[in-house]
A tleap script that builds the chain and sets N, CA, C and O, in Angstrom:
source leaprc.protein.ff14SB
mol = sequence {
  NMET LYS PRO MET LEU LYS GLY LEU GLN GLY
  ASP THR PRO ILE SER GLN ILE ASP MET VAL
  HIE LEU ILE VAL LYS GLY ALA GLU ASN PHE
  ARG TYR GLN VAL GLY PRO ILE ASP GLU VAL
  HIE LEU TRP VAL GLU ARG TYR SER SER CYS
  PRO MET ILE LYS HIE TYR GLN THR LYS ALA
  GLU LYS ALA ASN ALA GLU GLU GLU LYS ASN
  PRO LYS GLU THR LYS ALA ALA GLN LYS LYS
  ALA ALA GLU ASP LYS LYS ALA LYS GLU GLU
  LYS VAL ARG LYS LYS LYS ALA SER ALA GLU
  LYS VAL ALA ASP GLU GLU LYS LYS GLY VAL
  LYS GLU LYS GLU HIE VAL SER ALA SER CASP
}
set mol.1.N position { 101.632 56.516 86.699 }
set mol.1.CA position { 102.776 56.334 87.553 }
set mol.1.C position { 103.816 55.492 86.808 }
set mol.1.O position { 103.488 54.449 86.242 }
set mol.2.N position { 105.063 55.948 86.814 }
set mol.2.CA position { 106.120 55.208 86.132 }
set mol.2.C position { 106.633 54.075 87.015 }
set mol.2.O position { 106.692 54.217 88.237 }
set mol.3.N position { 107.003 52.957 86.406 }
set mol.3.CA position { 107.548 51.858 87.200 }
set mol.3.C position { 108.901 52.240 87.794 }
set mol.3.O position { 109.669 52.989 87.191 }
set mol.4.N position { 109.179 51.715 88.983 }
set mol.4.CA position { 110.444 52.010 89.639 }
set mol.4.C position { 111.599 51.330 88.907 }
set mol.4.O position { 112.663 51.923 88.723 }
set mol.5.N position { 111.386 50.104 88.497 }
set mol.5.CA position { 112.383 49.358 87.733 }
set mol.5.C position { 111.770 48.957 86.406 }
set mol.5.O position { 110.592 48.610 86.331 }
set mol.6.N position { 112.577 49.008 85.365 }
set mol.6.CA position { 112.092 48.644 84.038 }
set mol.6.C position { 112.921 47.500 83.498 }
set mol.6.O position { 114.101 47.358 83.817 }
set mol.7.N position { 112.292 46.698 82.687 }
set mol.7.CA position { 112.992 45.603 82.039 }
set mol.7.C position { 113.799 46.084 80.851 }
set mol.7.O position { 113.860 47.283 80.580 }
set mol.8.N position { 114.410 45.170 80.154 }
set mol.8.CA position { 115.227 45.511 78.998 }
set mol.8.C position { 114.384 45.937 77.799 }
set mol.8.O position { 114.917 46.481 76.832 }
set mol.9.N position { 113.105 45.699 77.850 }
set mol.9.CA position { 112.231 45.982 76.716 }
set mol.9.C position { 111.565 47.359 76.790 }
set mol.9.O position { 110.433 47.512 76.332 }
set mol.10.N position { 112.237 48.356 77.352 }
set mol.10.CA position { 111.673 49.703 77.362 }
set mol.10.C position { 110.987 50.046 78.659 }
set mol.10.O position { 111.539 49.839 79.739 }
set mol.11.N position { 109.761 50.581 78.552 }
set mol.11.CA position { 109.031 51.057 79.729 }
set mol.11.C position { 108.191 49.987 80.420 }
set mol.11.O position { 107.360 50.314 81.267 }
set mol.12.N position { 108.386 48.738 80.081 }
set mol.12.CA position { 107.596 47.672 80.675 }
set mol.12.C position { 108.067 47.400 82.102 }
set mol.12.O position { 109.247 47.129 82.323 }
set mol.13.N position { 107.147 47.473 83.078 }
set mol.13.CA position { 107.561 47.177 84.449 }
set mol.13.C position { 107.974 45.712 84.575 }
set mol.13.O position { 107.424 44.838 83.905 }
set mol.14.N position { 108.934 45.466 85.430 }
set mol.14.CA position { 109.386 44.082 85.614 }
set mol.14.C position { 108.451 43.365 86.577 }
set mol.14.O position { 107.806 43.996 87.415 }
set mol.15.N position { 108.383 42.055 86.455 }
set mol.15.CA position { 107.470 41.293 87.300 }
set mol.15.C position { 108.154 40.726 88.532 }
set mol.15.O position { 107.490 40.411 89.520 }
set mol.16.N position { 109.483 40.591 88.486 }
set mol.16.CA position { 110.197 40.095 89.662 }
set mol.16.C position { 111.651 40.515 89.596 }
set mol.16.O position { 112.173 40.859 88.535 }
set mol.17.N position { 112.297 40.480 90.759 }
set mol.17.CA position { 113.714 40.827 90.857 }
set mol.17.C position { 114.458 39.589 91.328 }
set mol.17.O position { 114.172 39.044 92.394 }
set mol.18.N position { 115.414 39.154 90.519 }
set mol.18.CA position { 116.229 37.992 90.861 }
set mol.18.C position { 117.647 38.435 91.190 }
set mol.18.O position { 118.133 39.445 90.680 }
set mol.19.N position { 118.294 37.671 92.042 }
set mol.19.CA position { 119.682 37.944 92.418 }
set mol.19.C position { 120.563 36.789 91.976 }
set mol.19.O position { 120.170 35.623 92.026 }
set mol.20.N position { 121.764 37.143 91.543 }
set mol.20.CA position { 122.803 36.163 91.218 }
set mol.20.C position { 124.104 36.745 91.754 }
set mol.20.O position { 124.416 37.910 91.507 }
set mol.21.N position { 124.862 35.935 92.488 }
set mol.21.CA position { 126.127 36.399 93.065 }
set mol.21.C position { 127.277 35.870 92.198 }
set mol.21.O position { 127.776 34.765 92.409 }
set mol.22.N position { 127.674 36.671 91.237 }
set mol.22.CA position { 128.671 36.246 90.260 }
set mol.22.C position { 130.072 36.090 90.845 }
set mol.22.O position { 130.884 35.350 90.289 }
set mol.23.N position { 130.374 36.766 91.946 }
set mol.23.CA position { 131.734 36.671 92.485 }
set mol.23.C position { 131.880 35.595 93.562 }
set mol.23.O position { 132.967 35.409 94.109 }
set mol.24.N position { 130.797 34.889 93.867 }
set mol.24.CA position { 130.869 33.811 94.851 }
set mol.24.C position { 131.111 32.505 94.112 }
set mol.24.O position { 130.275 32.034 93.341 }
set mol.25.N position { 132.270 31.941 94.370 }
set mol.25.CA position { 132.648 30.712 93.675 }
set mol.25.C position { 131.631 29.606 93.948 }
set mol.25.O position { 131.326 29.308 95.103 }
set mol.26.N position { 131.117 29.009 92.897 }
set mol.26.CA position { 130.124 27.952 92.999 }
set mol.26.C position { 128.691 28.453 92.954 }
set mol.26.O position { 127.760 27.660 92.808 }
set mol.27.N position { 128.507 29.752 93.076 }
set mol.27.CA position { 127.147 30.296 93.095 }
set mol.27.C position { 126.853 31.130 91.862 }
set mol.27.O position { 125.816 31.790 91.793 }
set mol.28.N position { 127.739 31.109 90.899 }
set mol.28.CA position { 127.591 31.962 89.716 }
set mol.28.C position { 126.301 31.706 88.954 }
set mol.28.O position { 125.782 32.613 88.302 }
set mol.29.N position { 125.775 30.493 89.024 }
set mol.29.CA position { 124.570 30.141 88.276 }
set mol.29.C position { 123.348 29.957 89.176 }
set mol.29.O position { 122.291 29.534 88.708 }
set mol.30.N position { 123.491 30.272 90.465 }
set mol.30.CA position { 122.362 30.136 91.390 }
set mol.30.C position { 121.586 31.454 91.436 }
set mol.30.O position { 122.132 32.501 91.783 }
set mol.31.N position { 120.308 31.381 91.080 }
set mol.31.CA position { 119.464 32.564 91.009 }
set mol.31.C position { 118.314 32.393 91.995 }
set mol.31.O position { 117.724 31.319 92.110 }
set mol.32.N position { 118.008 33.488 92.710 }
set mol.32.CA position { 116.870 33.461 93.618 }
set mol.32.C position { 116.141 34.798 93.557 }
set mol.32.O position { 116.723 35.823 93.204 }
set mol.33.N position { 114.869 34.769 93.905 }
set mol.33.CA position { 114.021 35.950 93.800 }
set mol.33.C position { 114.063 36.756 95.105 }
set mol.33.O position { 114.017 36.191 96.198 }
set mol.34.N position { 114.152 38.094 94.970 }
set mol.34.CA position { 114.083 38.975 96.138 }
set mol.34.C position { 112.848 39.866 96.085 }
set mol.34.O position { 112.523 40.521 97.075 }
set mol.35.N position { 112.173 39.903 94.979 }
set mol.35.CA position { 110.976 40.716 94.882 }
set mol.35.C position { 110.110 40.226 93.743 }
set mol.35.O position { 110.661 39.826 92.717 }
set mol.36.N position { 108.824 40.227 93.847 }
set mol.36.CA position { 108.055 40.599 95.025 }
set mol.36.C position { 108.073 39.543 96.124 }
set mol.36.O position { 107.648 39.821 97.245 }
set mol.37.N position { 108.554 38.345 95.829 }
set mol.37.CA position { 108.645 37.286 96.844 }
set mol.37.C position { 110.086 37.217 97.335 }
set mol.37.O position { 111.019 37.152 96.534 }
set mol.38.N position { 110.261 37.232 98.642 }
set mol.38.CA position { 111.591 37.192 99.238 }
set mol.38.C position { 112.020 35.739 99.418 }
set mol.38.O position { 111.495 35.027 100.275 }
set mol.39.N position { 112.982 35.306 98.599 }
set mol.39.CA position { 113.501 33.941 98.684 }
set mol.39.C position { 114.968 33.930 99.112 }
set mol.39.O position { 115.713 33.016 98.757 }
set mol.40.N position { 115.386 34.947 99.875 }
set mol.40.CA position { 116.767 35.039 100.337 }
set mol.40.C position { 117.148 33.786 101.135 }
set mol.40.O position { 118.296 33.342 101.096 }
set mol.41.N position { 116.180 33.226 101.851 }
set mol.41.CA position { 116.446 32.030 102.653 }
set mol.41.C position { 117.029 30.889 101.810 }
set mol.41.O position { 117.800 30.076 102.321 }
set mol.42.N position { 116.667 30.826 100.528 }
set mol.42.CA position { 117.215 29.777 99.660 }
set mol.42.C position { 118.727 29.940 99.511 }
set mol.42.O position { 119.475 28.963 99.550 }
set mol.43.N position { 119.168 31.200 99.339 }
set mol.43.CA position { 120.604 31.489 99.232 }
set mol.43.C position { 121.300 31.138 100.544 }
set mol.43.O position { 122.342 30.483 100.548 }
set mol.44.N position { 120.719 31.576 101.648 }
set mol.44.CA position { 121.338 31.361 102.960 }
set mol.44.C position { 121.443 29.866 103.260 }
set mol.44.O position { 122.469 29.394 103.750 }
set mol.45.N position { 120.362 29.121 102.959 }
set mol.45.CA position { 120.380 27.676 103.213 }
set mol.45.C position { 121.467 26.984 102.404 }
set mol.45.O position { 122.144 26.084 102.899 }
set mol.46.N position { 121.625 27.403 101.177 }
set mol.46.CA position { 122.576 26.728 100.293 }
set mol.46.C position { 124.014 27.178 100.499 }
set mol.46.O position { 124.936 26.373 100.364 }
set mol.47.N position { 124.225 28.463 100.826 }
set mol.47.CA position { 125.578 29.012 100.911 }
set mol.47.C position { 125.892 29.597 102.286 }
set mol.47.O position { 126.666 30.549 102.391 }
set mol.48.N position { 125.305 29.040 103.329 }
set mol.48.CA position { 125.496 29.591 104.670 }
set mol.48.C position { 126.942 29.516 105.153 }
set mol.48.O position { 127.335 30.276 106.038 }
set mol.49.N position { 127.737 28.614 104.585 }
set mol.49.CA position { 129.132 28.507 105.011 }
set mol.49.C position { 130.030 29.509 104.282 }
set mol.49.O position { 131.211 29.632 104.606 }
set mol.50.N position { 129.486 30.212 103.315 }
set mol.50.CA position { 130.257 31.185 102.540 }
set mol.50.C position { 130.636 32.374 103.424 }
set mol.50.O position { 129.766 32.953 104.075 }
set mol.51.N position { 131.929 32.752 103.460 }
set mol.51.CA position { 132.353 33.888 104.294 }
set mol.51.C position { 131.659 35.197 103.923 }
set mol.51.O position { 131.527 36.086 104.764 }
set mol.52.N position { 131.216 35.323 102.676 }
set mol.52.CA position { 130.557 36.563 102.250 }
set mol.52.C position { 129.210 36.759 102.937 }
set mol.52.O position { 128.741 37.890 103.067 }
set mol.53.N position { 128.586 35.671 103.378 }
set mol.53.CA position { 127.299 35.777 104.066 }
set mol.53.C position { 127.465 36.672 105.288 }
set mol.53.O position { 126.669 37.585 105.505 }
set mol.54.N position { 128.486 36.415 106.078 }
set mol.54.CA position { 128.701 37.205 107.286 }
set mol.54.C position { 129.007 38.660 106.936 }
set mol.54.O position { 128.579 39.569 107.646 }
set mol.55.N position { 129.739 38.885 105.857 }
set mol.55.CA position { 130.111 40.239 105.456 }
set mol.55.C position { 128.893 41.069 105.061 }
set mol.55.O position { 128.848 42.270 105.325 }
set mol.56.N position { 127.923 40.443 104.440 }
set mol.56.CA position { 126.779 41.178 103.924 }
set mol.56.C position { 125.531 41.089 104.795 }
set mol.56.O position { 124.445 41.457 104.347 }
set mol.57.N position { 125.661 40.609 106.031 }
set mol.57.CA position { 124.504 40.577 106.919 }
set mol.57.C position { 124.009 42.000 107.145 }
set mol.57.O position { 124.793 42.947 107.205 }
set mol.58.N position { 122.731 42.124 107.265 }
set mol.58.CA position { 122.187 43.450 107.547 }
set mol.58.C position { 122.421 43.795 109.009 }
set mol.58.O position { 122.728 42.915 109.813 }
set mol.59.N position { 122.281 45.063 109.357 }
set mol.59.CA position { 122.458 45.494 110.743 }
set mol.59.C position { 121.461 44.784 111.654 }
set mol.59.O position { 121.796 44.401 112.775 }
set mol.60.N position { 120.257 44.614 111.173 }
set mol.60.CA position { 119.232 43.953 111.979 }
set mol.60.C position { 119.613 42.514 112.273 }
set mol.60.O position { 119.460 42.046 113.402 }
set mol.61.N position { 120.109 41.810 111.265 }
set mol.61.CA position { 120.531 40.430 111.466 }
set mol.61.C position { 121.674 40.359 112.463 }
set mol.61.O position { 121.699 39.481 113.325 }
set mol.62.N position { 122.632 41.292 112.346 }
set mol.62.CA position { 123.755 41.317 113.281 }
set mol.62.C position { 123.267 41.595 114.693 }
set mol.62.O position { 123.727 40.969 115.648 }
set mol.63.N position { 122.341 42.528 114.825 }
set mol.63.CA position { 121.801 42.859 116.150 }
set mol.63.C position { 121.064 41.659 116.739 }
set mol.63.O position { 121.206 41.363 117.925 }
set mol.64.N position { 120.277 40.970 115.915 }
set mol.64.CA position { 119.568 39.789 116.395 }
set mol.64.C position { 120.536 38.695 116.800 }
set mol.64.O position { 120.344 38.041 117.826 }
set mol.65.N position { 121.573 38.491 116.004 }
set mol.65.CA position { 122.573 37.474 116.327 }
set mol.65.C position { 123.287 37.824 117.624 }
set mol.65.O position { 123.549 36.949 118.449 }
set mol.66.N position { 123.602 39.098 117.805 }
set mol.66.CA position { 124.276 39.556 119.026 }
set mol.66.C position { 123.367 39.376 120.232 }
set mol.66.O position { 123.823 38.973 121.302 }
set mol.67.N position { 122.088 39.672 120.066 }
set mol.67.CA position { 121.147 39.529 121.174 }
set mol.67.C position { 120.977 38.062 121.560 }
set mol.67.O position { 120.815 37.742 122.737 }
set mol.68.N position { 121.014 37.174 120.571 }
set mol.68.CA position { 120.906 35.748 120.873 }
set mol.68.C position { 122.115 35.272 121.662 }
set mol.68.O position { 121.987 34.421 122.542 }
set mol.69.N position { 123.299 35.820 121.349 }
set mol.69.CA position { 124.517 35.439 122.074 }
set mol.69.C position { 124.527 36.025 123.479 }
set mol.69.O position { 124.837 35.323 124.441 }
set mol.70.N position { 124.195 37.292 123.604 }
set mol.70.CA position { 124.260 38.004 124.881 }
set mol.70.C position { 122.997 38.829 125.107 }
set mol.70.O position { 123.049 40.057 125.035 }
set mol.71.N position { 121.867 38.182 125.377 }
set mol.71.CA position { 120.623 38.949 125.480 }
set mol.71.C position { 120.647 39.994 126.595 }
set mol.71.O position { 120.111 41.088 126.419 }
set mol.72.N position { 121.263 39.676 127.742 }
set mol.72.CA position { 121.299 40.637 128.844 }
set mol.72.C position { 122.154 41.836 128.492 }
set mol.72.O position { 121.772 42.974 128.762 }
set mol.73.N position { 123.325 41.588 127.883 }
set mol.73.CA position { 124.220 42.686 127.513 }
set mol.73.C position { 123.566 43.594 126.476 }
set mol.73.O position { 123.679 44.817 126.561 }
set mol.74.N position { 122.890 43.007 125.509 }
set mol.74.CA position { 122.243 43.794 124.463 }
set mol.74.C position { 121.123 44.632 125.060 }
set mol.74.O position { 121.007 45.820 124.756 }
set mol.75.N position { 120.303 44.032 125.900 }
set mol.75.CA position { 119.208 44.769 126.538 }
set mol.75.C position { 119.767 45.886 127.410 }
set mol.75.O position { 119.221 46.989 127.434 }
set mol.76.N position { 120.862 45.602 128.134 }
set mol.76.CA position { 121.474 46.624 128.980 }
set mol.76.C position { 121.999 47.782 128.132 }
set mol.76.O position { 121.851 48.947 128.504 }
set mol.77.N position { 122.612 47.459 126.997 }
set mol.77.CA position { 123.132 48.496 126.099 }
set mol.77.C position { 121.989 49.340 125.540 }
set mol.77.O position { 122.111 50.560 125.428 }
set mol.78.N position { 120.883 48.692 125.193 }
set mol.78.CA position { 119.723 49.419 124.677 }
set mol.78.C position { 119.131 50.317 125.759 }
set mol.78.O position { 118.732 51.449 125.483 }
set mol.79.N position { 119.075 49.807 126.995 }
set mol.79.CA position { 118.537 50.594 128.104 }
set mol.79.C position { 119.421 51.809 128.361 }
set mol.79.O position { 118.923 52.917 128.564 }
set mol.80.N position { 120.747 51.595 128.350 }
set mol.80.CA position { 121.680 52.698 128.577 }
set mol.80.C position { 121.557 53.746 127.477 }
set mol.80.O position { 121.564 54.945 127.753 }
set mol.81.N position { 121.444 53.291 126.228 }
set mol.81.CA position { 121.288 54.228 125.107 }
set mol.81.C position { 120.011 55.050 125.273 }
set mol.81.O position { 120.012 56.254 125.017 }
set mol.82.N position { 118.932 54.413 125.698 }
set mol.82.CA position { 117.668 55.124 125.915 }
set mol.82.C position { 117.807 56.133 127.055 }
set mol.82.O position { 117.309 57.255 126.966 }
set mol.83.N position { 118.491 55.721 128.128 }
set mol.83.CA position { 118.707 56.634 129.256 }
set mol.83.C position { 119.589 57.810 128.847 }
set mol.83.O position { 119.327 58.949 129.232 }
set mol.84.N position { 120.628 57.535 128.070 }
set mol.84.CA position { 121.510 58.605 127.586 }
set mol.84.C position { 120.735 59.594 126.717 }
set mol.84.O position { 120.914 60.807 126.826 }
set mol.85.N position { 119.879 59.062 125.861 }
set mol.85.CA position { 119.076 59.922 124.988 }
set mol.85.C position { 118.138 60.798 125.811 }
set mol.85.O position { 117.983 61.990 125.543 }
set mol.86.N position { 117.515 60.187 126.816 }
set mol.86.CA position { 116.593 60.926 127.670 }
set mol.86.C position { 117.348 62.017 128.439 }
set mol.86.O position { 116.858 63.140 128.560 }
set mol.87.N position { 118.543 61.689 128.960 }
set mol.87.CA position { 119.343 62.669 129.696 }
set mol.87.C position { 119.753 63.828 128.787 }
set mol.87.O position { 119.741 64.985 129.209 }
set mol.88.N position { 120.111 63.521 127.550 }
set mol.88.CA position { 120.512 64.555 126.603 }
set mol.88.C position { 119.320 65.469 126.291 }
set mol.88.O position { 119.461 66.692 126.246 }
set mol.89.N position { 118.155 64.865 126.077 }
set mol.89.CA position { 116.953 65.653 125.800 }
set mol.89.C position { 116.615 66.555 126.980 }
set mol.89.O position { 116.220 67.705 126.787 }
set mol.90.N position { 116.766 66.043 128.206 }
set mol.90.CA position { 116.496 66.832 129.401 }
set mol.90.C position { 117.476 67.998 129.515 }
set mol.90.O position { 117.089 69.110 129.874 }
set mol.91.N position { 118.726 67.740 129.210 }
set mol.91.CA position { 119.747 68.792 129.247 }
set mol.91.C position { 119.410 69.903 128.241 }
set mol.91.O position { 119.516 71.089 128.554 }
set mol.92.N position { 119.008 69.505 127.046 }
set mol.92.CA position { 118.622 70.476 126.020 }
set mol.92.C position { 117.402 71.267 126.477 }
set mol.92.O position { 117.345 72.482 126.289 }
set mol.93.N position { 116.417 70.580 127.082 }
set mol.93.CA position { 115.213 71.244 127.566 }
set mol.93.C position { 115.553 72.276 128.636 }
set mol.93.O position { 115.033 73.392 128.619 }
set mol.94.N position { 116.439 71.892 129.577 }
set mol.94.CA position { 116.835 72.818 130.641 }
set mol.94.C position { 117.588 74.019 130.082 }
set mol.94.O position { 117.379 75.152 130.517 }
set mol.95.N position { 118.465 73.763 129.114 }
set mol.95.CA position { 119.232 74.848 128.507 }
set mol.95.C position { 118.287 75.827 127.806 }
set mol.95.O position { 118.456 77.043 127.898 }
set mol.96.N position { 117.300 75.283 127.111 }
set mol.96.CA position { 116.331 76.128 126.405 }
set mol.96.C position { 115.520 76.942 127.409 }
set mol.96.O position { 115.290 78.133 127.196 }
set mol.97.N position { 115.084 76.313 128.499 }
set mol.97.CA position { 114.298 77.010 129.523 }
set mol.97.C position { 115.129 78.111 130.163 }
set mol.97.O position { 114.623 79.199 130.436 }
set mol.98.N position { 116.404 77.827 130.401 }
set mol.98.CA position { 117.298 78.832 130.986 }
set mol.98.C position { 117.465 80.026 130.050 }
set mol.98.O position { 117.424 81.175 130.488 }
set mol.99.N position { 117.651 79.751 128.769 }
set mol.99.CA position { 117.805 80.818 127.781 }
set mol.99.C position { 116.531 81.659 127.700 }
set mol.99.O position { 116.599 82.882 127.575 }
set mol.100.N position { 115.375 81.009 127.770 }
set mol.100.CA position { 114.109 81.732 127.732 }
set mol.100.C position { 113.952 82.609 128.978 }
set mol.100.O position { 113.442 83.726 128.894 }
set mol.101.N position { 114.396 82.095 130.141 }
set mol.101.CA position { 114.309 82.850 131.388 }
set mol.101.C position { 115.193 84.105 131.312 }
set mol.101.O position { 114.779 85.194 131.709 }
set mol.102.N position { 116.422 83.929 130.792 }
set mol.102.CA position { 117.332 85.065 130.636 }
set mol.102.C position { 116.723 86.100 129.701 }
set mol.102.O position { 116.767 87.298 129.979 }
set mol.103.N position { 116.163 85.641 128.606 }
set mol.103.CA position { 115.538 86.562 127.645 }
set mol.103.C position { 114.378 87.309 128.291 }
set mol.103.O position { 114.220 88.510 128.069 }
set mol.104.N position { 113.566 86.621 129.085 }
set mol.104.CA position { 112.446 87.263 129.773 }
set mol.104.C position { 112.946 88.306 130.770 }
set mol.104.O position { 112.382 89.396 130.872 }
set mol.105.N position { 114.008 87.968 131.504 }
set mol.105.CA position { 114.570 88.910 132.474 }
set mol.105.C position { 115.139 90.150 131.778 }
set mol.105.O position { 115.002 91.270 132.270 }
set mol.106.N position { 115.778 89.932 130.630 }
set mol.106.CA position { 116.305 91.073 129.863 }
set mol.106.C position { 115.168 91.971 129.391 }
set mol.106.O position { 115.275 93.194 129.472 }
set mol.107.N position { 114.094 91.385 128.905 }
set mol.107.CA position { 112.933 92.165 128.469 }
set mol.107.C position { 112.349 92.944 129.637 }
set mol.107.O position { 111.991 94.114 129.501 }
set mol.108.N position { 112.256 92.282 130.786 }
set mol.108.CA position { 111.714 92.921 131.984 }
set mol.108.C position { 112.605 94.089 132.396 }
set mol.108.O position { 112.102 95.151 132.762 }
set mol.109.N position { 113.929 93.900 132.339 }
set mol.109.CA position { 114.870 94.967 132.685 }
set mol.109.C position { 114.745 96.149 131.751 }
set mol.109.O position { 114.787 97.293 132.203 }
set mol.110.N position { 114.593 95.908 130.471 }
set mol.110.CA position { 114.436 96.980 129.482 }
set mol.110.C position { 113.158 97.745 129.761 }
set mol.110.O position { 113.153 98.975 129.709 }
set mol.111.N position { 112.070 97.040 130.059 }
set mol.111.CA position { 110.794 97.696 130.337 }
set mol.111.C position { 110.890 98.552 131.593 }
set mol.111.O position { 110.329 99.647 131.645 }
set mol.112.N position { 111.609 98.051 132.621 }
set mol.112.CA position { 111.768 98.817 133.859 }
set mol.112.C position { 112.570 100.094 133.596 }
set mol.112.O position { 112.246 101.158 134.124 }
set mol.113.N position { 113.616 99.979 132.778 }
set mol.113.CA position { 114.418 101.165 132.427 }
set mol.113.C position { 113.556 102.187 131.696 }
set mol.113.O position { 113.625 103.386 131.966 }
set mol.114.N position { 112.743 101.689 130.766 }
set mol.114.CA position { 111.870 102.582 130.008 }
set mol.114.C position { 110.883 103.271 130.949 }
set mol.114.O position { 110.592 104.457 130.795 }
set mol.115.N position { 110.370 102.516 131.926 }
set mol.115.CA position { 109.402 103.061 132.871 }
set mol.115.C position { 110.055 104.146 133.747 }
set mol.115.O position { 109.466 105.195 134.008 }
set mol.116.N position { 111.299 103.855 134.194 }
set mol.116.CA position { 112.020 104.825 135.027 }
set mol.116.C position { 112.319 106.077 134.216 }
set mol.116.O position { 112.150 107.193 134.707 }
set mol.117.N position { 112.767 105.893 132.968 }
set mol.117.CA position { 113.081 107.041 132.104 }
set mol.117.C position { 111.840 107.875 131.826 }
set mol.117.O position { 111.918 109.103 131.769 }
set mol.118.N position { 110.721 107.237 131.655 }
set mol.118.CA position { 109.481 107.939 131.337 }
set mol.118.C position { 108.984 108.730 132.548 }
set mol.118.O position { 108.373 109.786 132.386 }
set mol.119.N position { 109.238 108.234 133.748 }
set mol.119.CA position { 108.768 108.938 134.929 }
set mol.119.C position { 109.698 110.082 135.339 }
set mol.119.O position { 109.315 110.910 136.165 }
set mol.120.N position { 110.917 110.146 134.780 }
set mol.120.CA position { 111.872 111.242 135.100 }
set mol.120.C position { 111.495 112.460 134.396 }
set mol.120.O position { 112.165 113.484 134.531 }
savepdb mol mol.pdb
quit
């Protein structure tokens, strides 16, 4: 199996992944590990006031932060989304059942015509 990431020395697998944020003023020389050990918390603790932190938050972090601010609103939005999804699935199911019923009726009509023609 080939390594997913390779070091500068050819096919040698790397032992860890470090991050450095070169465009963040004051953090150009701050290095932290993201793999195999997740040390992102070190960056956040040290540079939490940096505006870029908010820009690069993951969706999960944003969702958690939003839920902490408005837990009822977030839960209500999630419930509504689930209900909307269920309603959409039900609509699709009914449409499919209706189409199948029409197809069955058409087949039945064709068979009846064939039966009438055969008896003439």
